[in-house]
DRENROLO-282184 format. One line per 5 residues: their letters; for each residue x negated, y, z negated of C-alpha. Coordinates in steps of 0.02 Angstrom, whole numbers, plus 50000, padded with zeros to 5 digits. Layout:
BEGIN
a = X Y Z; ... $
This chain:
BEGIN
mdgar = 49999 50000 50002; 49931 50171 50051; 50046 50281 49955; 50054 50178 49796; 49896 50079 49773 $
qrrgr = 49927 49946 49643; 49776 49916 49536; 49827 49754 49451; 49909 49586 49484; 50091 49581 49538 $
tgalf = 50168 49430 49458; 50343 49423 49390; 50465 49561 49360; 50511 49646 49198; 50644 49776 49200 $
aglll = 50719 49749 49027; 50667 49735 48851; 50592 49909 48835; 50583 49980 48660; 50648 50153 48662 $
catfa = 50509 50205 48545; 50386 50157 48676; 50464 50255 48820; 50443 50443 48841; 50426 50582 48961 $
vagtg = 50247 50643 48958; 50267 50819 48888; 50160 50959 48958; 50101 50845 49096; 50120 50911 49269 $
lapat = 50105 51090 49208; 49989 51207 49299; 49827 51247 49207; 49873 51376 49077; 49783 51527 49004 $
aggaa = 49801 51597 48830; 49968 51681 48816; 50040 51580 48957; 50035 51599 49147; 50164 51626 49280 $
ptsle = 50204 51476 49387; 50124 51470 49558; 50228 51501 49712; 50255 51316 49732; 50323 51288 49554 $
tnsay = 50502 51307 49505; 50598 51288 49345; 50733 51189 49431; 50631 51051 49513; 50601 50888 49424 $
givda = 50586 50703 49445; 50669 50565 49339; 50568 50403 49326; 50641 50237 49276; 50564 50074 49213 $
aggim = 50568 49995 49384; 50462 50137 49454; 50604 50224 49541; 50596 50411 49549; 50747 50523 49574 $
tfgga = 50700 50697 49636; 50802 50857 49615; 50786 51044 49651; 50659 51017 49788; 50541 50909 49693 $
gywgd = 50437 50806 49818; 50469 50624 49836; 50301 50536 49867; 50345 50354 49845; 50395 50229 49712 $
tlalh = 50373 50049 49658; 50548 49986 49690; 50492 49866 49829; 50359 49789 49716; 50364 49648 49591 $
larsi = 50296 49729 49435; 50197 49628 49308; 50251 49750 49174; 50381 49890 49167; 50340 50071 49200 $
vgaaa = 50333 50166 49036; 50278 50341 49083; 50237 50460 49223; 50147 50622 49252; 50149 50755 49390 $
nptgg = 49981 50798 49463; 49959 50987 49452; 49897 50993 49628; 50030 50879 49704; 50098 50705 49689 $
ywmva = 50119 50601 49531; 50063 50449 49437; 50162 50311 49356; 50093 50196 49219; 50150 50025 49165 $
sdggi = 50141 49952 48988; 49983 49855 49035; 49897 50019 49094; 49922 49983 49279; 49919 50145 49374 $
fdfgg = 50020 50188 49528; 49967 50345 49619; 50072 50442 49748; 50048 50591 49856; 49900 50693 49810 $
apffg = 49874 50611 49640; 49706 50523 49645; 49671 50353 49570; 49534 50359 49442; 49554 50187 49360 $
stgal = 49670 50086 49248; 49678 49961 49109; 49778 49840 49214; 49641 49709 49210; 49601 49727 49025 $
hlnqp = 49671 49637 48874; 49750 49773 48767; 49780 49761 48580; 49944 49858 48601; 50043 49913 48757 $
ivgma = 50019 50078 48841; 50157 50200 48805; 50114 50350 48914; 49990 50461 48997; 49936 50642 49019 $
ptpdg = 49835 50721 49162; 49693 50843 49140; 49734 51025 49188; 49643 51014 49357; 49722 50848 49402 $
qgywl = 49556 50763 49416; 49581 50641 49277; 49704 50569 49151; 49720 50491 48981; 49819 50334 48938 $
vasdg = 49879 50307 48762; 49932 50143 48680; 50058 50124 48540; 49915 50104 48412; 49842 50271 48470 $
giftf = 49704 50191 48574; 49646 50315 48706; 49583 50268 48880; 49499 50403 48985; 49481 50414 49174 $
gdapf = 49413 50541 49296; 49364 50703 49206; 49472 50663 49051; 49357 50674 48900; 49367 50556 48753 $
kgstg = 49395 50660 48595; 49449 50524 48475; 49592 50405 48441; 49692 50321 48304; 49652 50148 48373 $
alvln = 49557 50102 48213; 49686 50173 48090; 49835 50092 48012; 49981 50196 48068; 50144 50215 47976 $
qpivg = 50238 50217 48145; 50181 50186 48325; 50121 50318 48441; 50256 50364 48567; 50179 50506 48666 $
mastp = 50040 50632 48698; 50003 50802 48773; 49842 50888 48824; 49780 51057 48779; 49767 51193 48913 $
sgqgy = 49580 51178 48920; 49583 50990 48942; 49463 50976 48794; 49587 50904 48673; 49752 50820 48651 $
wlvas = 49891 50780 48524; 49965 50611 48490; 50138 50598 48412; 50209 50450 48319; 50391 50395 48310 $
dggif = 50408 50478 48135; 50342 50641 48206; 50168 50621 48132; 50042 50726 48232; 49862 50675 48265 $
tfgda = 49746 50810 48340; 49585 50782 48437; 49461 50900 48519; 49528 51078 48524; 49704 51030 48488 $
gyhgs = 49767 51126 48339; 49879 51063 48201; 50038 51167 48187; 50148 51048 48086; 50238 50884 48094 $
tgaih = 50392 50790 48038; 50292 50649 47963; 50354 50687 47786; 50535 50721 47840; 50673 50592 47846 $
lnkpi = 50732 50594 48026; 50903 50541 48086; 50825 50463 48239; 50648 50430 48292; 50539 50547 48389 $
vgmaa = 50520 50490 48571; 50413 50625 48652; 50329 50795 48643; 50276 50942 48749; 50143 51075 48720 $
tqsgq = 50164 51260 48749; 50062 51347 48884; 49953 51437 48757; 49911 51277 48668; 49964 51357 48507 $
gywmv = 50121 51253 48481; 50224 51107 48531; 50397 51035 48533; 50454 50862 48479; 50612 50775 48533 $
asdgg = 50707 50636 48446; 50813 50501 48527; 50975 50596 48472; 50911 50750 48565; 50857 50843 48405 $
iftfg = 50716 50969 48440; 50580 51014 48317; 50469 51163 48354; 50297 51207 48287; 50174 51352 48315 $
dapfd = 50229 51466 48456; 50354 51341 48529; 50523 51432 48539; 50683 51341 48494; 50801 51356 48645 $
gsagg = 50929 51230 48590; 50952 51043 48570; 51070 50900 48600; 51057 50845 48419; 51238 50882 48376 $
splns = 51312 50813 48539; 51381 50637 48565; 51266 50553 48692; 51309 50416 48814; 51132 50352 48801 $
pivgm = 50985 50401 48691; 50858 50535 48741; 50696 50456 48800; 50588 50608 48832; 50565 50790 48873 $
satpd = 50464 50903 48981; 50427 51088 48976; 50462 51202 49126; 50311 51266 49223; 50320 51441 49147 $
gngyw = 50342 51365 48971; 50501 51456 48932; 50618 51308 48929; 50630 51123 48928; 50725 50975 49000 $
lvgad = 50783 50823 48899; 50825 50662 48985; 50927 50513 48929; 50899 50331 48969; 51049 50341 49086 $
agift = 50968 50488 49181; 51079 50619 49097; 50993 50788 49097; 51003 50925 48965; 50933 51096 49000 $
fgdag = 50876 51229 48880; 50792 51401 48901; 50751 51436 49080; 50755 51251 49131; 50869 51242 49281 $
ysgsa = 50995 51102 49308; 50980 51029 49484; 51078 50871 49458; 51061 50702 49376; 51076 50526 49440 $
esplh = 51181 50428 49318; 51263 50272 49388; 51443 50276 49334; 51495 50119 49426; 51355 50009 49359 $
pplfp = 51356 49916 49191; 51449 49913 49081; 51599 49958 49191; 51551 49838 49330; 51425 49724 49241 $
sqfsv = 51389 49577 49355; 51403 49624 49541; 51241 49709 49580; 51089 49634 49660; 50963 49765 49599 $
piapv = 50934 49777 49408; 50975 49947 49337; 50820 50002 49243; 50824 50130 49107; 50744 50298 49127 $
vaiip = 50577 50322 49042; 50519 50496 49094; 50557 50666 49167; 50416 50762 49254; 50411 50937 49326 $
dapgp = 50360 50941 49507; 50320 51070 49638; 50437 51067 49787; 50368 51006 49950; 50394 50890 50100 $
sathq = 50443 50716 50063; 50320 50577 50093; 50333 50396 50150; 50390 50256 50045; 50290 50103 50087 $
gptrv = 50363 49937 50141; 50515 49892 50242; 50658 50001 50299; 50776 50037 50154; 50963 50012 50176 $
sfagd = 51090 50057 50045; 51270 49995 50043; 51411 50106 49974; 51596 50083 49967; 51721 49954 49908 $
slaly = 51723 49765 49909; 51699 49757 50098; 51529 49841 50074; 51494 49744 49917; 51510 49571 49999 $
daqyt = 51433 49632 50163; 51278 49680 50064; 51276 49520 49960; 51299 49406 50109; 51169 49501 50212 $
lattp = 51047 49496 50070; 51059 49305 50068; 50991 49301 50243; 50827 49382 50184; 50837 49527 50309 $
tyfid = 50684 49620 50366; 50748 49776 50276; 50759 49809 50089; 50941 49817 50023; 51012 49910 49873 $
ngaaa = 51194 49867 49842; 51283 50014 49764; 51462 49965 49814; 51600 49931 49688; 51751 49822 49712 $
gcgvt = 51913 49916 49710; 51832 50088 49734; 51855 50187 49891; 51849 50378 49912; 52029 50407 49850 $
ngapl = 51974 50481 49681; 52045 50331 49591; 52231 50381 49611; 52365 50249 49577; 52435 50157 49724 $
iswsn = 52578 50042 49778; 52493 49906 49881; 52579 49840 50035; 52553 49665 49972; 52654 49699 49813 $
palvf = 52770 49851 49835; 52851 49819 49668; 52693 49852 49566; 52593 50012 49540; 52408 49975 49536 $
vdppa = 52292 50091 49437; 52109 50096 49487; 51975 50087 49354; 51947 50269 49300; 51763 50253 49357 $
cslwa = 51822 50238 49539; 51854 50427 49535; 51663 50447 49510; 51618 50383 49682; 51524 50545 49727 $
qqyqw = 51413 50526 49573; 51383 50345 49619; 51330 50392 49795; 51215 50527 49724; 51137 50399 49609 $
ltsrf = 51111 50276 49749; 51037 50401 49867; 50929 50494 49740; 50850 50338 49667; 50834 50226 49822 $
hpdvs = 50786 50357 49953; 50868 50254 50093; 50821 50265 50277; 51002 50204 50316; 51157 50207 50210 $
vlevg = 51304 50092 50256; 51473 50159 50200; 51617 50039 50212; 51790 50094 50144; 51963 50090 50214 $
ywecq = 52076 49967 50123; 52113 50080 49975; 52134 50231 50086; 52268 50141 50192; 52379 50101 50043 $
drlyn = 52527 50200 49978; 52435 50322 49867; 52490 50448 49731; 52440 50617 49799; 52501 50786 49733 $
gayvt = 52641 50706 49636; 52709 50590 49770; 52662 50423 49849; 52607 50453 50028; 52509 50369 50165 $
lanpn = 52385 50426 50296; 52537 50474 50402; 52548 50626 50285; 52431 50755 50365; 52384 50830 50196 $
yasfi = 52331 50664 50127; 52240 50620 50287; 52149 50785 50275; 52105 50745 50095; 52030 50577 50143 $
ennll = 51934 50658 50291; 51861 50789 50180; 51806 50656 50052; 51726 50555 50191; 51632 50712 50249 $
qavsi = 51572 50737 50071; 51521 50555 50055; 51414 50554 50214; 51336 50722 50161; 51281 50645 49995 $
lhseg = 51217 50489 50075; 51120 50592 50201; 51050 50710 50066; 50880 50618 50065; 50871 50632 50253 $
gavll = 50928 50457 50304; 51048 50402 50434; 51228 50348 50389; 51321 50200 50466; 51505 50239 50438 $
atspd = 51612 50085 50464; 51784 50075 50540; 51911 49971 50445; 51975 49804 50507; 52159 49763 50504 $
fndgt = 52225 49680 50345; 52346 49533 50343; 52428 49582 50178; 52566 49693 50244; 52459 49851 50271 $
psslv = 52530 49932 50429; 52409 49925 50574; 52455 50103 50616; 52381 50163 50451; 52218 50072 50491 $
gdfnq = 52217 50158 50656; 52245 50326 50569; 52097 50290 50453; 51984 50238 50598; 52028 50399 50690 $
ivqnv = 51969 50494 50534; 51805 50393 50542; 51781 50449 50722; 51819 50630 50674; 51688 50626 50535 $
aqvds = 51561 50545 50648; 51583 50681 50778; 51562 50819 50654; 51401 50748 50586; 51344 50656 50743 $
sfvtv = 51162 50703 50718; 51149 50575 50574; 51312 50476 50571; 51338 50325 50684; 51498 50221 50685 $
lpifs = 51484 50037 50635; 51627 49963 50737; 51689 49832 50613; 51868 49846 50681; 51820 49795 50859 $
ildpn = 51703 49662 50791; 51832 49574 50679; 51988 49619 50780; 51933 49610 50962; 52114 49593 51022 $
gtfsq = 52166 49749 50928; 52258 49655 50791; 52215 49557 50632; 52113 49402 50680; 52066 49273 50550 $
vvngi = 51963 49175 50672; 51848 49264 50798; 51754 49165 50930; 51781 49005 50830; 51713 49085 50669 $
lartt = 51822 49100 50514; 51798 49281 50482; 51926 49326 50346; 51976 49244 50184; 52152 49185 50147 $
dgvhl = 52197 49349 50061; 52194 49434 50229; 52078 49570 50163; 51905 49507 50123; 51764 49443 50236 $
ttdgv = 51695 49270 50236; 51509 49235 50227; 51511 49179 50409; 51611 49334 50459; 51472 49442 50393 $
irlid = 51321 49345 50443; 51377 49283 50616; 51486 49428 50671; 51444 49591 50580; 51256 49568 50550 $
pslnq = 51203 49561 50731; 51281 49734 50761; 51224 49796 50593; 51046 49739 50619; 51043 49821 50794 $
lissv = 51106 49987 50730; 50984 49986 50580; 50842 49956 50703; 50894 50100 50812; 50938 50231 50680 $
gqpiy = 50827 50170 50537; 50664 50255 50581; 50568 50299 50424; 50629 50469 50368; 50484 50499 50257 $
sgna = 50346 50524 50382; 50183 50561 50296; 50099 50636 50146; 50082 50812 50218 $
C-alpha cells in the first residue's frame, strides 16, 4: 500500500473489546506549531474542519478536512486506538500494538508493531514540525520516533490508574501524560498546572488537550465533563447532558479558542469557536438493526483537526456502498457472497425507504396500518454515515417498495398518483443522491421492479418515472440501474426470468439467483464503467 504503509503483520481482525479508558482523541495533536501567547491559524487551517477516526481505521471527514486514506480494506492485527494530524498535511493512525499507518504527507518514522509490549499503546502525539511522533502505552511507557525526543516516562512506576492520553508542548521539548483519574505527569518543559488525581470523578478521564501557549491544558471525562488548568479557558461541557454514547476524546481548534468532544458513536459536541460541520452517527445500525450488516461497526476512538485540502486515493479495490431498503440489503448480501472484485459496505436497512418513516396501508393487507420503525425517518443521517465513513467510488441506491404503498402524507393516506406526494418523494431522492455523491462518487439509482402483492403496477411506473427525472437532473454523476427491465422484461411482474427463479413467494423480495444471475451482470458492468477512482492522488 502506497498511501497507508502497514508496518506490521496483518493477521486476524479485532474491532471489538476496546476499553474506553484506552481510547482517546490525541489532544493538541495536529495543531500548528505555536508561539507563546498563541498563534493565528495558517490560511489552510479552519476551526470547522475535523476528522473522526474509528477502531477499524475508518476516518470520517467534515468541513473540508482532507481524506487521505484509511485501513478499512485491511485485516488489522489490533484495533486502531488513536490518531494524529500531521501539522504539514496528512495524518497517522496507531493500533494498540504500536503499528503505525501513515497517510498523505504524514511520514513514517517507525513503530512498535514488531515489539513485545508490556502494555498496549493507547495513543500518540506528533512533534510540532511533523517530523516525528511519540507513542504512549497504558503504563506510561514512551516510544519516540523521528525528531521526537525522549524526556522520560512512567513505565517504571506503579500507577494508580492507567495512562489514557498525552499532549506535547509547543516547543516539542516536553509532554504531558494523563491517567484515567486525571493524574498528570510532566516531562521536559511541560509545566504542571494541576490535576484531578485527588478528586473523586463521576466518570474517568479519557483525553486531554494543551493550550497553544503551553501554559495550560484541558481534560475531558467520558461523561463530557471538562476540567481546565493553567490558561485553558472553560467554554462549556457535556457533563450535564444525557449522552447516547460516552465521550472518548477531545481536540482543540487550530487557534486554541475552542474544542470538540466526540462520542463513541461519532456524536460531536462543539465549544468556544469550534465549528460544527456534521457528525456521522449510524442511526440504522445496532442496536436498532442488530444483525443484518456485513461490516462491523467500530466505535470511534479519536477526533483530529485537519487542514482542508484535496482528497487523496484510498488504496485497494473500488468501493461500492449499498443504501436503501431490503432490496438493497439482500442485493448487497448476495453480491458479497460472490466475492466480487470490489469492496462492499452494506448500509441498507430492511423496511426503510425515503418516505421519512410515515405509516402506511400496504396493498397486501389493506385492513392494517403499518408503522415503520422510527429510525427509518433517519435515512439521510444513515446515508451521511455510510458516505462519510466509507468514501465510496460508487453508491447503489435501491428503494421503491415503500414509496409505492398508500402512505400517510399531510394528514391523509395518498399514493404517488398524488402530485404533492410524488414531488415529496422526488425531492427526497434528490437529497439522497446528493448525500451519496458528497464524497465525489458516482450513484447508481435503481428503478423498482413490479411487486406481486397487490401493489398497482401504475404506481411502480410512477416511481420509476421519478427515478428517471432525478437521474436527468443529476446526470453528471447519477446512472440508472434498470432493475425493472431486468426483472420484468415483459413489462409486468415476472417470478421466473429466462428460466431463473428471480422473486420469492412473497412477490416482493429477490432470490439469490435473481441477484447473482440477473442483476449482478448489469451491476458489475455499470460499476466498471462509472466506478473510476474518485480519489486520484495525494496532491
